[in-house]
C-alpha positions as CSV (number, residue, x, y, z in Angstrom):
1,M,116.9,73.7,151.3
2,T,118.5,71.2,153.6
3,D,117.9,72.4,157.2
4,W,114.7,72.0,159.2
5,Q,112.4,75.0,159.1
6,W,109.2,75.5,161.2
7,Q,105.8,76.4,160.0
8,L,102.4,77.0,161.7
9,G,99.7,74.4,160.9
10,V,96.8,76.3,162.5
11,W,94.2,77.7,160.2
12,G,94.9,81.4,159.5
13,G,98.6,81.1,160.0
14,N,100.4,83.9,161.8
15,T,97.2,86.0,162.2
16,T,95.4,83.3,164.2
17,A,98.6,82.6,166.2
18,W,98.8,86.3,167.2
19,V,95.1,86.5,168.2
20,L,95.3,83.2,170.2
21,G,98.5,84.2,171.9
22,L,97.1,87.6,173.0
23,A,94.0,85.9,174.3
24,L,96.0,83.3,176.4
25,F,98.3,86.0,177.6
26,A,95.3,88.0,178.9
27,L,94.1,84.8,180.6
28,W,97.5,84.5,182.4
29,L,97.2,88.1,183.6
30,V,93.8,87.3,185.0
31,E,95.4,84.3,186.8
32,L,98.1,86.5,188.3
33,R,95.5,89.0,189.5
34,S,93.6,86.2,191.2
35,I,96.6,85.2,193.3
36,R,97.7,88.8,194.1
37,G,96.4,88.5,197.7
38,E,98.5,85.4,198.5
39,S,100.8,86.2,201.5
40,D,103.2,83.3,200.9
41,R,105.6,84.4,198.2
42,R,106.7,80.8,197.4
43,R,103.1,79.8,196.9
44,K,102.4,82.9,194.8
45,F,105.4,82.2,192.5
46,T,104.6,78.5,192.2
47,L,101.0,79.1,191.2
48,G,102.0,81.9,188.7
49,A,104.7,79.8,187.1
50,L,102.6,76.6,186.8
51,G,99.7,78.7,185.3
52,G,102.0,80.3,182.7
53,L,103.6,77.0,181.7
54,G,100.3,75.4,181.3
55,I,98.9,78.2,179.2
56,L,102.1,78.2,177.0
57,A,101.9,74.5,176.5
58,V,98.3,74.8,175.4
59,Y,99.2,77.6,173.0
60,L,102.0,75.6,171.4
61,L,99.7,72.6,170.9
62,A,97.0,74.9,169.4
63,V,99.2,76.5,166.8
64,Q,100.4,73.1,165.5
65,I,104.1,73.9,165.1
66,T,105.4,71.8,162.1
67,L,109.0,71.2,161.2
68,V,109.6,70.8,157.4
69,R,112.7,69.8,155.5
70,E,113.2,69.3,151.7
71,T,115.4,66.4,150.8
72,F,117.5,65.9,147.6
73,E,119.3,63.1,146.0
74,D,122.4,63.2,143.8
75,V,121.9,61.6,140.4
76,A,124.1,61.3,137.3
77,G,123.5,64.5,135.3
78,G,123.5,64.9,131.6
79,T,126.6,66.5,129.9
80,V,126.1,69.2,127.3
81,I,128.8,70.4,124.9
82,L,128.5,73.9,123.4
83,L,130.8,74.0,120.4
84,D,131.7,77.4,118.9
85,S,131.0,77.3,115.1
86,S,132.1,80.9,114.3
87,R,134.7,81.6,111.6
88,S,137.3,82.7,114.1
89,M,137.7,79.0,115.0
90,T,139.3,78.5,111.6
91,L,142.3,80.7,112.4
92,S,145.7,79.2,112.7
93,G,148.2,79.4,115.6
94,K,151.7,77.9,116.2
95,D,150.2,74.4,116.4
96,G,147.9,74.7,113.4
97,P,144.2,75.7,112.9
98,R,142.0,75.9,115.9
99,R,139.5,73.8,114.1
100,D,142.0,70.9,113.9
101,A,142.7,71.2,117.6
102,V,139.0,71.0,118.4
103,S,138.5,68.0,116.1
104,A,141.4,66.2,117.8
105,L,139.9,66.9,121.2
106,I,136.5,65.6,120.2
107,D,138.1,62.4,118.7
108,D,139.9,61.8,122.0
109,W,136.7,62.3,124.0
110,Q,134.7,59.9,121.8
111,D,137.1,57.1,122.8
112,D,135.6,57.4,126.3
113,D,132.2,55.8,125.9
114,R,131.2,56.3,129.5
115,V,129.6,59.7,128.5
116,S,127.1,60.3,125.7
117,P,126.8,64.1,125.6
118,V,124.2,66.3,124.0
119,V,125.9,68.7,121.5
120,Y,124.9,72.1,120.3
121,L,126.8,74.3,117.7
122,F,126.5,78.0,118.3
123,G,127.5,81.1,116.5
124,S,124.9,83.3,114.9
125,S,122.3,80.8,116.1
126,V,122.1,77.6,118.3
127,R,121.4,74.3,116.7
128,A,121.7,70.6,117.7
129,A,124.4,68.4,116.3
130,V,125.1,64.6,116.3
131,W,127.9,63.5,118.6
132,D,129.1,60.5,116.5
133,G,131.5,61.7,113.8
134,L,131.3,65.3,115.0
135,G,135.1,65.9,114.7
136,E,135.1,65.0,111.0
137,R,132.1,67.2,110.2
138,Y,133.2,70.2,112.2
139,E,133.4,73.1,109.7
140,P,132.9,76.5,111.6
141,S,131.5,79.2,109.3
142,D,129.2,81.5,111.4
143,D,129.7,85.2,111.2
144,E,129.1,85.8,114.9
145,T,129.9,84.4,118.4
146,R,126.9,84.7,120.7
147,L,128.0,83.1,123.9
148,R,125.2,84.4,126.1
149,N,122.5,83.3,123.7
150,A,124.0,79.8,123.5
151,L,124.3,79.3,127.3
152,N,120.8,80.7,128.1
153,Y,119.3,78.5,125.3
154,V,120.8,75.4,126.8
155,L,120.1,76.3,130.5
156,G,116.5,77.1,129.7
157,K,115.8,74.2,127.3
158,G,114.3,71.5,129.6
159,L,116.2,68.4,128.5
160,D,114.9,64.9,129.1
161,R,117.4,64.6,131.9
162,E,118.9,67.1,134.3
163,I,122.1,68.8,133.2
164,G,125.0,68.0,135.4
165,S,127.7,69.9,133.4
166,V,128.1,72.2,130.4
167,I,131.4,72.2,128.5
168,V,131.9,75.3,126.4
169,I,134.5,75.0,123.6
170,T,135.2,78.5,122.2
171,D,138.0,81.0,121.4
172,A,136.1,83.5,123.6
173,A,136.0,86.1,120.8
174,D,132.8,87.7,122.1
175,A,133.8,91.1,123.5
176,G,130.3,91.8,124.7
177,F,129.9,88.6,126.8
178,R,129.3,89.1,130.5
179,A,128.9,86.3,133.1
180,E,126.1,88.0,135.0
181,T,123.9,87.9,131.9
182,V,123.7,84.1,132.0
183,A,120.5,82.9,133.6
184,L,121.9,80.2,135.9
185,G,118.9,79.5,138.1
186,Q,118.9,78.3,141.7
187,I,120.9,75.1,141.2
188,P,123.1,75.7,138.1
189,P,125.1,72.9,136.4
190,V,128.8,72.9,136.5
191,I,130.2,75.0,133.6
192,H,133.6,74.2,132.2
193,S,135.2,76.3,129.5
194,V,137.9,75.3,127.0
195,V,139.4,78.4,125.5
196,V,140.9,77.3,122.1
197,G,143.9,79.4,121.3
198,G,144.1,80.8,124.8
199,D,147.7,79.5,125.1
200,D,148.7,81.0,121.8
201,P,148.2,84.8,121.6
202,L,148.0,86.3,118.1
203,D,150.1,89.0,116.5
204,D,147.5,91.0,114.5
205,Q,146.6,94.4,113.1
206,A,142.9,94.8,112.2
207,I,140.2,97.2,111.1
208,V,137.6,96.6,113.9
209,S,134.8,98.6,112.4
210,L,133.7,101.3,109.9
211,H,131.2,104.1,110.4
212,A,130.2,105.9,107.2
213,D,127.6,108.6,106.7
214,A,124.2,107.0,106.1
215,A,123.6,109.2,103.1
216,A,126.2,110.9,100.9
217,Y,125.7,113.6,98.3
218,V,127.4,114.6,95.1
219,G,130.1,117.3,95.7
220,V,129.6,117.2,99.5
221,P,132.3,115.7,101.8
222,A,131.3,112.5,103.6
223,I,133.0,111.0,106.6
224,I,134.3,107.4,107.0
225,R,135.5,106.7,110.5
226,V,137.8,103.7,111.0
227,D,138.4,102.0,114.3
228,V,141.7,100.0,114.3
229,R,143.6,97.9,116.9
230,A,146.8,96.0,117.2
231,V,147.6,93.0,119.5
232,G,150.7,91.0,120.3
233,D,154.1,92.1,119.0
234,L,152.4,94.3,116.3
235,R,151.1,96.7,119.0
236,S,154.4,98.5,118.8
237,A,154.6,98.5,115.0
238,E,153.4,101.3,112.7
239,L,149.7,100.9,111.7
240,R,149.0,102.4,108.2
241,V,145.5,102.6,106.7
242,Q,144.9,103.2,103.0
243,L,141.7,104.4,101.4
244,W,141.0,102.9,97.9
245,H,138.3,103.9,95.5
246,E,137.8,102.3,92.1
247,S,141.3,100.7,92.2
248,R,142.9,104.0,93.0
249,L,144.7,104.8,96.2
250,E,143.0,108.0,97.4
251,Q,144.5,108.6,100.9
252,E,146.9,107.0,103.5
253,M,147.1,107.7,107.2
254,V,149.0,106.4,110.2
255,A,147.0,105.6,113.3
256,E,148.1,106.7,116.8
257,L,147.3,103.8,119.1
258,D,146.5,104.1,122.8
259,Q,147.9,101.9,125.6
260,D,145.3,99.2,124.7
261,G,146.5,99.2,121.1
262,R,143.4,101.0,119.7
263,G,143.0,104.0,117.5
264,I,140.6,106.0,115.4
265,L,141.1,107.5,111.9
266,T,138.8,109.7,110.0
267,F,138.8,109.9,106.2
268,E,136.9,112.6,104.2
269,V,135.7,111.6,100.7
270,T,133.8,113.7,98.2
271,P,131.6,111.6,95.8
272,Q,131.4,113.0,92.3
273,R,128.4,111.1,90.9
274,T,125.2,109.6,92.1
275,G,124.7,105.9,92.7
276,R,126.6,103.4,94.7
277,S,130.2,104.2,95.6
278,L,132.4,101.5,97.1
279,Y,135.4,102.5,99.2
280,R,138.0,100.0,100.5
281,L,140.0,100.5,103.7
282,L,143.2,98.5,103.8
283,I,146.0,97.9,106.3
284,P,149.1,96.7,104.3
285,A,149.8,93.3,106.0
286,A,153.0,93.0,107.9
287,S,155.0,89.8,107.5
288,N,154.2,88.6,111.0
289,D,150.5,89.6,110.9
290,E,148.8,86.2,111.6
291,V,145.3,87.2,110.5
292,S,145.5,89.2,107.3
293,Q,141.8,88.7,106.5
294,N,140.8,91.5,108.9
295,N,143.0,94.1,107.3
296,D,140.6,94.8,104.5
297,R,137.0,96.2,104.9
298,A,134.6,98.1,102.7
299,A,132.2,101.0,103.0
300,L,129.3,101.3,100.5
301,L,128.0,104.9,100.1
302,R,124.6,105.5,98.6
303,V,125.2,108.8,96.8
304,G,122.4,111.1,95.9
305,R,121.9,114.8,95.5
306,E,121.8,116.9,98.6
307,R,118.7,118.5,97.1
308,L,116.5,117.4,94.3
309,R,117.0,119.6,91.2
310,A,113.8,120.4,89.5
311,L,113.4,122.3,86.3
312,L,110.0,124.0,85.9
313,V,109.2,125.6,82.6
314,A,105.9,127.5,82.3
315,G,104.4,128.8,79.1
316,R,102.9,131.8,80.9
317,P,102.1,133.0,84.5
318,S,99.0,131.6,86.0
319,W,97.6,130.7,89.5
320,D,98.5,127.1,89.0
321,V,102.1,128.0,88.1
322,R,102.3,130.4,91.0
323,F,101.1,127.9,93.6
324,L,103.3,125.0,92.4
325,R,106.4,127.2,92.1
326,D,105.8,128.6,95.6
327,F,105.5,125.1,97.0
328,L,108.7,123.9,95.3
329,K,110.6,127.0,96.5
330,R,109.5,126.5,100.1
331,D,110.5,122.8,100.0
332,G,114.0,122.8,101.5
333,S,114.9,119.5,99.8
334,V,114.3,120.9,96.3
335,D,116.6,123.1,94.3
336,L,114.3,124.8,91.8
337,V,115.2,126.3,88.5
338,S,112.1,127.8,86.9
339,F,111.3,129.8,83.8
340,F,108.3,131.9,82.7
341,I,108.3,132.2,78.9
342,L,107.6,135.8,78.2
343,R,109.8,136.2,75.1
344,A,110.7,133.8,72.3
345,A,113.9,133.9,70.3
346,A,112.0,134.9,67.2
347,D,110.3,137.9,68.8
348,L,111.2,141.1,66.9
349,T,112.5,144.0,69.0
350,A,113.9,147.4,68.0
351,A,116.5,147.4,70.7
352,P,119.7,145.3,70.9
353,T,119.5,142.0,72.8
354,D,122.0,143.0,75.5
355,E,119.7,146.0,76.4
356,L,116.6,143.9,76.9
357,A,115.4,143.0,80.4
358,L,113.8,139.7,79.1
359,I,116.4,137.2,77.8
360,P,115.5,134.5,75.2
361,F,114.7,131.1,76.7
362,P,118.2,129.4,77.2
363,T,117.2,126.1,75.4
364,D,120.7,125.0,74.5
365,E,122.1,125.6,78.0
366,L,119.3,123.8,79.7
367,F,118.6,120.9,77.4
368,R,122.1,120.2,76.1
369,E,124.6,121.2,78.8
370,H,122.7,120.7,82.1
371,L,119.8,118.3,81.3
372,G,121.4,115.4,83.2
373,S,121.8,117.5,86.3
374,F,118.1,117.7,86.9
375,D,116.1,115.0,88.8
376,V,112.7,116.0,87.4
377,I,111.6,118.2,84.5
378,I,108.1,119.8,84.6
379,F,106.4,121.3,81.6
380,Q,103.5,123.4,82.9
381,N,101.2,124.7,80.1
382,F,104.3,125.0,77.9
383,D,104.3,125.0,74.1
384,Y,107.8,124.1,72.8
385,A,107.4,125.2,69.2
386,P,108.0,129.0,69.4
387,Y,111.3,128.4,71.2
388,E,113.0,126.3,68.5
389,M,113.0,123.2,70.8
390,Q,112.1,120.5,68.2
391,S,115.7,119.1,68.2
392,Y,115.8,119.0,72.0
393,L,112.7,116.8,72.5
394,P,114.6,113.6,71.7
395,R,117.2,114.5,74.3
396,I,114.5,114.8,76.9
397,K,113.2,111.4,75.9
398,E,116.6,109.9,76.3
399,Y,117.1,111.6,79.6
400,V,113.9,110.0,80.9
401,Q,114.6,106.6,79.5
402,R,118.0,106.6,81.3
403,G,116.3,107.2,84.7
404,G,115.1,110.8,84.7
405,S,111.6,112.1,85.5
406,F,109.1,114.1,83.4
407,L,105.8,115.7,84.3
408,M,103.4,117.5,82.0
409,I,100.7,119.7,83.5
410,G,97.7,120.8,81.4
411,G,96.6,124.1,80.0
412,D,95.9,125.6,76.6
413,R,99.6,125.1,75.6
414,S,100.0,121.5,76.8
415,F,99.5,118.0,75.4
416,A,97.8,118.1,71.9
417,E,97.2,121.9,72.3
418,G,100.9,122.3,72.7
419,R,101.5,120.3,69.4
420,Y,103.2,117.4,71.2
421,A,101.4,114.8,69.2
422,G,103.8,112.7,67.2
423,T,106.9,114.1,69.0
424,A,109.5,112.3,71.1
425,I,107.6,113.7,74.2
426,E,104.4,111.8,73.3
427,Q,106.5,108.6,73.1
428,I,107.3,108.9,76.8
429,L,104.0,110.3,78.1
430,P,101.7,107.8,79.7
431,V,98.7,109.0,77.5
432,K,98.0,109.0,73.8
433,L,97.5,112.4,72.1
434,G,94.9,112.9,69.5
435,A,93.3,116.0,68.0
436,P,93.4,119.1,70.2
437,G,90.4,119.5,72.6
438,V,89.6,120.9,76.0
439,L,87.0,119.7,78.5
440,K,85.2,122.6,80.2
441,G,83.2,122.8,83.4
442,S,83.8,122.1,87.1
443,Y,84.1,118.6,88.7
444,R,85.7,116.8,91.6
445,A,88.3,114.3,90.5
446,E,87.7,110.8,91.6
447,V,90.3,108.3,92.7
448,S,90.5,105.0,90.8
449,K,89.2,102.4,93.2
450,A,91.9,99.9,92.4
451,L,94.7,102.5,92.9
452,A,93.5,104.2,96.1
453,R,96.7,102.9,97.9
454,H,99.0,104.5,95.4
455,P,101.2,107.0,97.5
456,I,100.5,110.0,95.2
457,V,96.8,109.9,95.8
458,A,96.6,108.1,99.2
459,L,95.5,111.0,101.3
460,G,94.0,108.8,104.0
461,P,95.2,105.8,106.0
462,D,92.9,103.4,104.0
463,P,91.3,103.4,100.6
464,A,87.8,104.3,101.9
465,L,89.1,107.4,103.7
466,T,91.2,108.4,100.7
467,R,88.2,108.3,98.4
468,Q,86.2,110.3,101.0
469,T,89.0,113.0,101.2
470,W,89.1,113.4,97.4
471,R,85.3,113.8,97.3
472,A,85.7,116.7,99.8
473,L,88.4,118.6,98.0
474,P,87.5,121.8,96.1
475,A,86.4,121.2,92.5
476,L,88.7,121.5,89.5
477,Y,87.8,123.3,86.3
478,G,88.7,122.1,82.8
479,A,91.1,119.5,81.5
480,N,93.0,118.6,78.3
481,M,91.5,115.8,76.3
482,V,93.6,112.8,75.3
483,S,92.7,109.9,73.0
484,G,93.6,107.2,75.4
485,V,95.9,105.7,78.1
486,K,99.0,103.7,77.1
487,D,99.4,100.1,78.2
488,G,101.0,99.8,81.5
489,A,100.1,103.3,82.6
490,Q,98.0,103.9,85.7
491,V,95.0,106.3,85.9
492,L,95.1,107.6,89.4
493,L,92.5,110.4,89.0
494,Q,89.6,110.5,86.6
495,H,86.6,112.7,85.7
496,P,83.5,111.6,87.4
497,R,81.3,111.9,84.3
498,A,83.0,112.7,81.0
499,R,84.2,109.9,78.9
500,L,86.5,109.3,76.0
501,R,85.3,107.8,72.7
502,G,86.0,104.3,73.8
503,G,83.9,104.7,76.9
504,A,86.6,105.1,79.5
505,R,86.5,108.0,81.9
506,V,88.5,111.1,81.0
507,P,91.9,110.7,82.8
508,I,93.0,113.6,85.0
509,L,96.2,112.1,86.4
510,V,98.1,109.3,84.7
511,V,101.5,107.9,85.7
512,G,103.8,105.4,84.1
513,E,107.3,104.4,83.2
514,A,109.5,105.1,80.2
515,G,112.6,103.0,80.2
516,R,114.2,103.4,83.6
517,G,112.5,106.8,84.2
518,R,109.1,107.8,85.4
519,V,106.5,110.1,83.8
520,A,103.2,111.7,84.8
521,A,100.5,113.5,82.9
522,M,98.2,115.9,84.8
523,T,95.6,117.1,82.3
524,A,94.1,119.7,84.6
525,D,95.7,123.0,85.4
526,A,93.6,123.9,88.5
527,S,95.2,121.9,91.3
528,W,95.9,125.2,93.0
529,R,92.3,125.2,94.1
530,W,93.1,122.3,96.5
531,R,95.2,124.9,98.4
532,F,91.9,126.2,99.8
533,A,89.3,124.4,101.9
534,A,86.0,123.6,100.3
535,D,82.9,125.4,101.4
536,D,81.5,122.3,103.1
537,S,84.7,120.7,104.3
538,T,87.9,121.4,106.3
539,V,90.1,119.5,103.8
540,G,92.4,121.4,101.5
541,S,95.8,123.1,101.9
542,D,97.6,120.2,103.6
543,E,96.2,117.8,101.0
544,Y,97.6,120.0,98.2
545,E,101.1,120.0,99.7
546,L,100.9,116.3,100.4
547,F,99.8,115.5,96.9
548,W,102.6,117.5,95.2
549,D,105.3,116.3,97.7
550,R,104.3,112.7,97.0
551,M,104.2,113.4,93.2
552,I,107.8,114.7,93.2
553,R,109.1,112.0,95.4
554,W,107.5,109.2,93.5
555,L,108.8,110.6,90.2
556,T,112.3,110.7,91.5
557,H,112.2,107.1,92.8
558,D,112.1,107.8,96.6
559,P,112.7,104.3,98.0
560,L,110.1,104.9,100.8
561,L,107.4,105.1,98.1
562,E,108.3,102.0,96.2
563,P,105.6,99.3,96.2
564,A,108.0,96.5,97.1
565,R,111.0,96.8,99.5
566,I,113.4,94.3,101.0
567,S,116.2,94.8,103.6
568,T,118.9,93.0,105.4
569,D,119.6,92.8,109.1
570,R,123.1,94.2,108.6
571,A,125.0,96.3,106.0
572,R,128.0,94.0,105.8
573,Y,128.8,90.3,106.3
574,G,131.8,88.0,106.4
575,L,132.3,85.3,103.8
576,G,129.4,82.9,104.0
577,G,127.9,84.7,107.0
578,E,124.2,84.3,108.0
579,L,122.1,86.9,106.2
580,V,118.5,87.6,107.3
581,I,116.3,89.1,104.6
582,S,112.9,90.7,105.4
583,G,110.6,92.6,103.1
584,K,107.2,93.9,102.3
585,L,105.9,93.2,98.7
586,R,103.1,95.0,97.0
587,D,102.0,95.0,93.4
588,D,101.9,98.0,91.1
589,N,98.6,99.0,92.6
590,Y,100.2,98.9,96.1
591,R,98.1,95.9,97.1
592,P,99.9,93.3,99.3
593,M,101.2,90.3,97.3
594,D,99.7,87.7,99.6
595,K,100.8,84.1,99.3
596,A,103.3,85.0,96.5
597,R,106.2,82.7,95.6
598,V,109.3,84.8,95.8
599,E,112.7,83.8,94.5
600,I,115.7,85.5,96.0
601,Q,119.0,85.8,94.1
602,F,122.3,87.5,94.5
603,Q,123.8,89.7,91.8
604,P,126.4,89.3,90.6
605,A,125.9,85.6,91.2
606,A,128.2,82.6,90.9
607,Q,125.2,80.5,90.0
608,Q,121.8,81.3,88.4
609,D,119.7,79.3,90.8
610,A,117.8,81.1,93.6
611,V,119.5,81.2,97.0
612,A,116.1,81.0,98.6
613,V,112.4,80.6,97.7
614,V,109.9,81.9,100.2
615,E,106.2,82.7,100.3
616,T,104.7,86.0,101.6
617,D,102.0,86.1,104.2
618,E,98.6,87.7,103.7
619,D,100.2,91.2,104.3
620,G,102.9,90.6,101.7
621,L,105.6,90.2,104.4
622,L,108.5,87.8,103.9
623,Q,111.5,86.7,105.8
624,A,114.4,84.4,104.8
625,T,117.8,83.4,106.2
626,V,120.5,82.6,103.7
627,R,124.3,82.4,103.5
628,A,126.2,85.4,102.1
629,P,128.4,84.7,99.0
630,A,131.8,83.2,99.5
631,E,133.6,86.0,97.6
632,P,134.1,89.5,98.9
633,G,132.5,92.5,97.2
634,A,129.3,94.6,96.8
635,Y,126.2,92.6,96.0
636,E,122.5,93.1,95.4
637,I,119.7,91.0,96.7
638,V,117.0,90.7,94.0
639,A,113.5,89.5,94.9
640,S,111.5,88.3,91.9
641,V,107.9,87.1,91.5
642,E,107.0,85.1,88.4
643,N,110.4,85.9,86.8
644,E,109.8,89.7,87.3
645,D,112.2,91.6,89.6
646,V,110.2,93.5,92.2
647,A,112.7,94.7,94.8
648,R,116.4,95.1,95.4
649,E,118.8,95.8,98.2
650,V,122.6,96.2,98.4
651,F,125.0,94.7,101.0
652,I,128.7,94.1,101.4
653,V,130.6,90.9,101.8
654,E,134.0,91.3,103.5
655,Q,137.0,89.0,103.8
656,S,136.8,89.2,107.6
657,G,133.5,90.7,108.7
658,D,132.8,91.6,112.4
659,E,133.7,88.0,113.5
660,L,137.4,88.4,112.7
661,A,137.7,92.0,113.9
662,E,138.0,91.3,117.7
663,L,140.4,88.4,118.2
664,E,141.9,89.1,121.6
665,V,141.2,86.2,123.9
666,A,139.2,87.5,126.9
667,P,138.6,84.5,129.2
668,S,137.9,86.5,132.4
669,E,134.1,86.2,132.1
670,L,134.2,82.5,131.4
671,E,136.5,82.1,134.4
672,A,134.0,83.9,136.6
673,L,131.3,81.6,135.3
674,A,133.4,78.5,136.0
675,T,134.2,79.8,139.5
676,K,130.6,80.5,140.3
677,T,129.4,77.1,139.3
678,G,132.3,75.0,140.5
679,G,133.7,74.4,137.0
680,R,137.2,74.7,135.5
681,L,138.8,76.9,132.8
682,F,141.3,75.5,130.4
683,M,143.5,77.8,128.3
684,G,144.1,75.6,125.3
685,V,143.3,71.9,124.7
686,E,146.5,70.4,125.9
687,D,145.5,69.9,129.6
688,V,141.8,69.1,129.1
689,P,141.0,65.8,130.8
690,A,138.8,62.9,129.6
691,L,135.1,63.8,129.1
692,S,134.1,61.5,131.9
693,E,136.1,63.6,134.4
694,L,134.2,66.7,133.4
695,A,130.8,65.1,133.8
696,A,129.0,65.9,137.1
697,T,126.1,64.8,139.2
698,T,123.1,67.0,139.7
699,R,120.8,67.3,142.6
700,R,117.2,66.4,142.3
701,A,114.4,67.0,144.8
702,A,113.4,63.8,146.5
703,G,110.4,65.2,148.5
704,L,109.4,66.9,151.7
705,T,109.8,65.5,155.3
706,S,107.6,67.1,158.0
707,K,107.2,66.5,161.7
708,Q,104.8,67.9,164.4
709,P,106.8,67.2,167.6
710,L,104.2,68.7,170.0
711,T,101.4,66.4,169.0
712,N,102.8,63.2,170.5
713,P,101.2,61.6,173.7
714,W,104.1,62.5,176.0
715,Y,103.7,66.2,175.3
716,I,99.9,66.0,175.9
717,A,100.6,64.1,179.1
718,V,102.9,67.0,180.2
719,I,100.0,69.5,179.5
720,V,97.6,67.5,181.5
721,L,100.1,67.2,184.4
722,L,100.7,70.9,184.5
723,L,97.1,71.9,184.4
724,G,96.2,69.2,187.0
725,A,99.0,70.3,189.4
726,T,97.9,73.9,189.1
727,W,94.3,72.9,190.0
728,V,95.3,70.7,193.0
729,L,97.5,73.3,194.5
730,R,94.9,76.0,194.1
731,R,92.4,73.9,195.9
732,R,94.8,72.9,198.7
733,W,95.9,76.5,199.3
734,G,92.4,77.8,199.3
735,R,92.3,79.3,195.8
736,R,89.3,78.8,193.4
C-alpha cells in the first residue's frame, strides 16, 4: 500500500463516530430552532452557518482522523534457480542432448560472479543443490516433472533473504501444470522460464498410457486400452501398435489419430493360466522417430480364476455337510463340485452299471485329470479306502505342495478313523495321527490367546472381543482325537478341558503349510451348530458364514488375509525412477512386527545387496523410497526380516515410463506466469542473457507513517474562533 489512507483514532471506531455525529447533528438542529424567530434573513443564515461549522470542527477533532501510509524500500533480492531433473531432459535434439545445453548455460552463468543463486533440483521431489560445479554434476534421472510442487515449495520456503527472481529451467513436459495453481502471494518475485528444447520440436510417436483390467481370469477376455499420440512430422505417418506376449506377436492394429495427433486402441486378450502374465505393447520405430524409448510399454496382468473351484467330498450326508455345502453353493465367488459317497466301486449289484442311478465315485477323473483345476479340496468325514484311492493320495500331496489347498473335517470316517495314518495325506496334515479315538460330549471351542488376531478366528475387532464372541457361540459336540500337532502348525481353536497325553489341549482347528500350499484340520464335525444363535446370546449365523468364508479365502491365499503386505505407489516406473514402498508387517500370529529391521530387495536382482533397509514402527508399518532398476522388465519387491521373506509385490520397469510419454512442449502456462510477475520466457537457451540481468530487486516493508492533521494548534485556533464568533454575534443580536 503506497497511498495515504485515513483511519479513526477515537475509541470505539466507527460506532462511536456515528453516535457522536448524530448527537452533534441533533445539537445543530436545536441551534437552528432557537434562531427560527430571527426576522433578518442574513443574520439567520450567518448564525446557522457559524453554528454548523463550529459543531463540524468539534466533531472532526473528536473522532481523531488519522492518515496512515505504509512505506517500502527496494532491496537486492535473492535469485533462485529451479532446475528440472527429470529424464526427459536427457533427450537429444538437433543441437545435442538437452542436458548438455543446460550444463553449458550453467557454466556461462557461473562466469558471472555478481550473483550467487540458491539452486533446487526438481522432478519427483524438490531438493537443494550446490551451485559450484553444478553443470558437471547435472545428471537428470527423475521419473516425473512436478512444476507446481517445485514453485510452491520455493515460494513458501522462507529463505534467509527475500526472493527477487526465480529462474525455472525445464522442458515444460508437465501437461497438468496450470499457472493459477501457483501460490504467488501478494508481492511475488519475478519468474523467468527457460524452456529447453522449445526451439527444437520433436518428431515422435509414443504410447502415452496403458489401462488394463485390474483383475484378469483364466479363459475370460481382458481388455488393454492403449492411448497413443504423434507429434511433428510423424503426425501424418501410419501409427501401428503391436501386442506381444511371451516373445510372440499376438495382434497388430493401426491407430486412427484425431486432429491433435491422438488415438485410442483396445486390445482383447484371454489368459490361459493363473499367475502373472506380462504383455508388451510396441510401436515399430520409424527412422525419424527421435524418441524411440516411449514406443514400448508393458502391462502386467494378475491372472486368477473368475471363481474359486472347490471340490467337496463327503463320506455320507449329515447336517454338517448340508450346511457347509449350502454355504459354498450360495457364495457367488465359489464354483463348487461336491460328491456324497453313497456307492463304492466294489458294491455288488444285480443290475448293469449303466442302469444304476448311483454312479461309482469318479476317482480317476477327479484326482488324475482335473485335480490341478481346483483351488481347494475338502474331505468331510470321508474314508478313502472303499473307493480304491490309495494310489491317488500322493497326487493330492503333490497338488498341495505345489500351491494347492486341503481341508479335512472330522467325523467317524476322518483322520485316524478314516485310516489316514501313515498315508501321504498325513504327511501334509498339520496334525499327527495316532490310534483311532473320538472325544465325546459338548463344549465351547476356545480361541488360542496368542492367535486371536488370525483372520480365520478373528470374529471381533480386537482379541478380547474375539474371545468373548467365541465363548458365546453355540456348543460343539465331539471331536476326533489326534496324537499331536506338527511343528510350525498353529492351533486356532482348542477344547476348553480335554487334553492329549502330553498335556496339551485337544486341538479343534489347526492350520499350517505344506510346501507352497496351505492345509487345515477341523477335528469337529458340528460347526453347523454355529449357524444358530445360542440360547443366551445373539451371536451365531453371521459368525458361521464369516468363519467359513475366511477359512476358504485363507486356504486359497487371498492377499487381503496375508499377515504381511507391501505395496508401491504406482504399478509402473521408468528406468531408475523414484519408487515409494509402503507396507504393514505382521508375524505368523498376526501381531505387528514392531521395530523390526526389514531388508528390501528386487528380484531378479543385478546385485545381492538390499536396495533399502528400514525399521517398522510400533504398528508394523514401514515406508521406503528407492530407485527402480536400470533395466526394463517385471520385478518383485521382496521384504525380508532376519533373512526370511515375509512379503512380496510386483511392479514394471519400462524404457520410457510416464515421464517420456508426453513430450510436446507446452510453454503457455509458463508464459502466463512470466507475464503475471513481470518475468520473461525464453524458448531455448540461445538468447538467455547473463544471470545478473535476470536478477531482480524485491520490495521490503520499511514501516508505517501516520499523521493527525486536525490536532495541530492552527486547527484548534480555528475552532475557538468559530465558536467565539458565534457567541459574540448571538449576544449582539439579542440571542442567548
